[in-house]
C-alpha positions as semicolon CSV with decimal commas, in nm:
position;residue;x (nm);y (nm);z (nm)
1;X;3,872;9,363;-20,421
2;X;4,013;9,583;-20,148
3;X;3,776;9,769;-19,918
4;X;3,911;10,109;-20,030
5;X;3,843;10,014;-20,394
6;X;3,489;9,913;-20,306
7;X;3,433;10,241;-20,125
8;X;3,571;10,441;-20,418
9;X;3,352;10,248;-20,662
10;X;3,042;10,303;-20,449
11;X;3,120;10,673;-20,421
12;X;3,169;10,705;-20,795
13;X;2,843;10,518;-20,863
14;X;2,664;10,742;-20,612
15;X;2,804;11,053;-20,776
16;X;2,706;10,927;-21,121
17;X;2,352;10,851;-21,007
18;X;2,329;11,192;-20,845
19;X;2,445;11,360;-21,168
20;X;2,195;11,165;-21,376
21;X;1,915;11,258;-21,139
22;X;2,012;11,624;-21,147
23;X;2,025;11,642;-21,525
24;X;1,688;11,471;-21,555
25;X;1,506;11,728;-21,341
26;X;1,511;12,061;-21,526
27;X;1,156;12,132;-21,416
28;X;1,256;12,115;-21,051
29;X;1,547;12,347;-21,124
30;X;1,311;12,604;-21,277
31;X;1,074;12,562;-20,986
32;X;1,357;12,638;-20,745
33;X;1,442;12,952;-20,943
34;X;1,081;13,066;-20,917
35;X;1,090;12,997;-20,543
36;X;1,406;13,208;-20,513
37;X;1,229;13,500;-20,679
38;X;0,929;13,459;-20,450
39;X;1,162;13,464;-20,147
40;X;1,289;13,806;-20,254
41;X;0,934;13,936;-20,291
42;X;0,835;13,800;-19,950
43;X;1,132;13,937;-19,754
44;X;1,234;14,260;-19,924
45;X;0,980;14,545;-19,915
46;X;1,194;14,733;-20,169
47;X;1,125;14,472;-20,438
48;X;0,867;14,632;-20,666
49;X;0,851;14,392;-20,959
50;X;0,976;14,060;-21,092
51;X;1,170;14,241;-21,366
52;X;1,353;14,451;-21,107
53;X;1,438;14,140;-20,904
54;X;1,569;13,951;-21,205
55;X;1,788;14,237;-21,324
56;X;1,899;14,415;-21,006
57;X;1,946;14,168;-20,717
58;X;2,306;14,052;-20,688
59;X;2,215;13,802;-20,416
60;X;1,979;13,627;-20,658
61;X;2,238;13,628;-20,936
62;X;2,500;13,482;-20,700
63;X;2,260;13,207;-20,592
64;X;2,176;13,110;-20,950
65;X;2,540;13,097;-21,054
66;X;2,599;12,874;-20,753
67;X;2,313;12,650;-20,861
68;X;2,502;12,602;-21,188
69;X;2,840;12,543;-21,022
70;X;2,721;12,307;-20,747
71;X;2,603;12,018;-20,971
72;X;2,929;12,039;-21,166
73;X;3,122;12,022;-20,839
74;X;2,921;11,719;-20,726
75;X;2,988;11,554;-21,062
76;X;3,360;11,614;-21,003
77;X;3,408;11,835;-21,304
78;X;3,758;11,979;-21,254
79;X;3,831;12,351;-21,224
80;X;3,514;12,478;-21,395
81;X;3,302;12,504;-21,074
82;X;3,574;12,715;-20,909
83;X;3,594;12,936;-21,218
84;X;3,220;12,994;-21,197
85;X;3,258;13,073;-20,826
86;X;3,532;13,329;-20,898
87;X;3,330;13,490;-21,177
88;X;3,038;13,497;-20,934
89;X;3,248;13,682;-20,676
90;X;3,377;13,929;-20,937
91;X;3,026;14,010;-21,064
92;X;2,832;14,014;-20,735
93;X;3,081;14,061;-20,451
94;X;2,950;13,735;-20,301
95;X;3,174;13,430;-20,266
96;X;3,001;13,092;-20,248
97;X;3,215;12,783;-20,270
98;X;3,065;12,543;-20,527
99;X;3,067;12,267;-20,265
100;X;2,821;12,449;-20,036
101;X;2,472;12,297;-20,016
102;X;2,188;12,552;-20,025
103;X;1,819;12,483;-19,986
104;X;1,516;12,650;-20,142
105;X;1,393;13,001;-20,072
106;X;1,744;13,129;-19,991
107;X;1,777;13,509;-19,986
108;X;2,090;13,724;-19,961
109;X;1,984;14,084;-19,894
110;X;2,226;14,342;-20,041
111;X;2,491;14,070;-20,027
112;X;2,821;14,252;-20,058
113;X;3,098;14,073;-19,868
114;X;2,908;13,750;-19,802
115;X;3,133;13,442;-19,785
116;X;3,001;13,083;-19,771
117;X;3,250;12,800;-19,721
118;X;3,282;12,464;-19,894
119;X;3,114;12,232;-19,642
120;X;2,840;12,475;-19,542
121;X;2,488;12,331;-19,540
122;X;2,198;12,576;-19,555
123;X;1,834;12,477;-19,509
124;X;1,520;12,626;-19,662
125;X;1,399;12,987;-19,633
126;X;1,725;13,121;-19,487
127;X;1,808;13,493;-19,502
128;X;2,159;13,641;-19,492
129;X;2,244;14,009;-19,483
130;X;2,556;14,183;-19,610
131;X;2,897;14,097;-19,472
132;X;2,800;13,756;-19,332
133;X;3,070;13,488;-19,316
134;X;2,982;13,120;-19,290
135;X;3,339;13,002;-19,255
136;X;3,584;12,777;-19,079
137;X;3,821;12,829;-18,790
138;X;4,126;12,703;-18,977
139;X;4,174;12,421;-18,725
140;X;3,931;12,162;-18,860
141;X;3,925;11,910;-19,142
142;X;3,635;11,743;-19,319
143;X;3,310;11,910;-19,214
144;X;3,452;12,246;-19,107
145;X;3,175;12,493;-19,191
146;X;2,835;12,563;-19,032
147;X;2,509;12,378;-19,076
148;X;2,221;12,626;-19,091
149;X;1,866;12,508;-19,020
150;X;1,543;12,622;-19,185
151;X;1,401;12,976;-19,149
152;X;1,722;13,116;-18,998
153;X;1,808;13,489;-19,020
154;X;2,172;13,599;-18,998
155;X;2,227;13,973;-18,945
156;X;2,481;14,190;-19,126
157;X;2,845;14,142;-19,035
158;X;2,785;13,822;-18,838
159;X;3,044;13,544;-18,843
160;X;2,942;13,181;-18,796
161;X;3,262;12,981;-18,769
162;X;3,341;12,613;-18,756
163;X;3,123;12,304;-18,784
164;X;2,855;12,450;-18,558
165;X;2,485;12,380;-18,598
166;X;2,229;12,661;-18,605
167;X;1,881;12,542;-18,510
168;X;1,564;12,610;-18,706
169;X;1,414;12,961;-18,684
170;X;1,717;13,097;-18,498
171;X;1,823;13,462;-18,534
172;X;2,186;13,575;-18,532
173;X;2,231;13,942;-18,445
174;X;2,442;14,184;-18,649
175;X;2,813;14,163;-18,573
176;X;2,774;13,843;-18,370
177;X;3,053;13,585;-18,371
178;X;2,909;13,234;-18,333
179;X;3,149;12,954;-18,241
180;X;2,908;12,723;-18,056
181;X;2,585;12,546;-18,150
182;X;2,269;12,757;-18,138
183;X;1,938;12,600;-18,028
184;X;1,622;12,630;-18,236
185;X;1,410;12,945;-18,195
186;X;1,696;13,128;-18,023
187;X;1,823;13,483;-18,068
188;X;2,202;13,509;-18,035
189;X;2,412;13,825;-17,992
190;X;2,761;13,920;-17,879
191;X;3,122;13,811;-17,924
192;X;3,133;13,524;-17,865
193;X;2,764;13,481;-17,940
194;X;2,531;13,376;-17,660
195;X;2,153;13,326;-17,657
196;X;1,946;13,610;-17,509
197;X;1,608;13,472;-17,617
198;X;1,496;13,112;-17,655
199;X;1,135;13,041;-17,756
200;X;1,052;13,402;-17,678
201;X;1,185;13,385;-17,320
202;X;1,482;13,590;-17,196
203;X;1,789;13,388;-17,109
204;X;2,054;13,501;-16,862
205;X;1,944;13,864;-16,846
206;X;1,723;14,035;-16,585
207;X;1,385;14,184;-16,659
208;X;1,493;14,550;-16,659
209;X;1,391;14,878;-16,812
210;X;1,568;14,871;-17,147
211;X;1,534;15,248;-17,191
212;X;1,783;15,292;-16,904
213;X;2,036;15,018;-16,967
214;X;2,386;15,064;-16,819
215;X;2,669;15,169;-17,049
216;X;2,949;14,909;-17,012
217;X;3,203;15,131;-17,188
218;X;3,132;15,422;-16,955
219;X;3,163;15,192;-16,654
220;X;3,497;15,060;-16,780
221;X;3,630;15,413;-16,835
222;X;3,513;15,516;-16,488
223;X;3,707;15,225;-16,335
224;X;4,021;15,330;-16,523
225;X;3,986;15,692;-16,412
226;X;3,942;15,583;-16,049
227;X;4,257;15,373;-16,076
228;X;4,456;15,662;-16,227
229;X;4,346;15,893;-15,945
230;X;4,452;15,636;-15,687
231;X;4,794;15,596;-15,853
232;X;4,846;15,974;-15,863
233;X;4,761;16,003;-15,496
234;X;5,018;15,735;-15,416
235;X;5,280;15,925;-15,621
236;X;5,195;16,247;-15,435
237;X;5,262;16,071;-15,107
238;X;5,597;15,939;-15,235
239;X;5,700;16,274;-15,389
240;X;5,512;16,568;-15,230
241;X;5,692;16,821;-15,454
242;X;5,499;16,711;-15,763
243;X;5,159;16,762;-15,597
244;X;5,128;17,135;-15,674
245;X;5,252;17,086;-16,032
246;X;4,998;16,812;-16,091
247;X;4,711;17,025;-15,956
248;X;4,813;17,316;-16,181
249;X;4,825;17,086;-16,483
250;X;4,482;16,944;-16,401
251;X;4,340;17,295;-16,374
252;X;4,475;17,387;-16,718
253;X;4,340;17,064;-16,868
254;X;3,997;17,130;-16,719
255;X;3,991;17,481;-16,867
256;X;4,083;17,350;-17,212
257;X;3,818;17,077;-17,188
258;X;3,546;17,322;-17,090
259;X;3,647;17,549;-17,376
260;X;3,623;17,263;-17,626
261;X;3,292;17,131;-17,503
262;X;3,118;17,460;-17,416
263;X;2,816;17,274;-17,287
264;X;2,697;17,575;-17,087
265;X;2,652;17,778;-17,408
266;X;2,508;17,489;-17,606
267;X;2,786;17,508;-17,864
268;X;2,891;17,145;-17,850
269;X;3,218;17,011;-17,986
């Protein structure tokens, strides 16, 4: 028998054994559902009762629909897992590919706009907020989505892209774009994401007074204004006739600006 045939047979046998094991463990499935409800109670102060959680939490509904679709996908049932995934997205606004592997105690808070790709692997007790994407870069094949460790928190709007690995107990800040591996117990922010805390210690940033942090946007604008002034001075030297016209125009602009702002009278914009 050819090696490829042996590999295919072994894979089919493995899938069949996995399916048989899954269908013979309904108690474990119910236990996981109970753990999912407990995760909501532990991590959402707004959760007031089990009834409210069961009827009102779209993240929980999306997870349970995925727990139905995932075994069917692993058993190679055609089409149906993707249908369940699409119905899931229509009902909850959360798209989870049926191939994604999700551990216990998973919690999607609010959930709208969350996307989880096919080869994503998520550990236990992970929390995602709204707008999170666990996706690919479009340049990879095979394992092309993230691997998320245990006890990870991913803030709203964050994007974790490619086959990166997020270490246990890491925190991904809101709006962060992660394209590299993240060590355990790290806090990552920025675009591209970079660690600012690892094991509670600051990384790559000075010990400064955070109530008086510099404004990078203001600094960038100041540099542009300085450059414009320098260019105008060079033009004045080349063409002295425009100097008086420019000064008159600047005076008018300053008057209009002061009228709009009216800071001296406390009127504001």
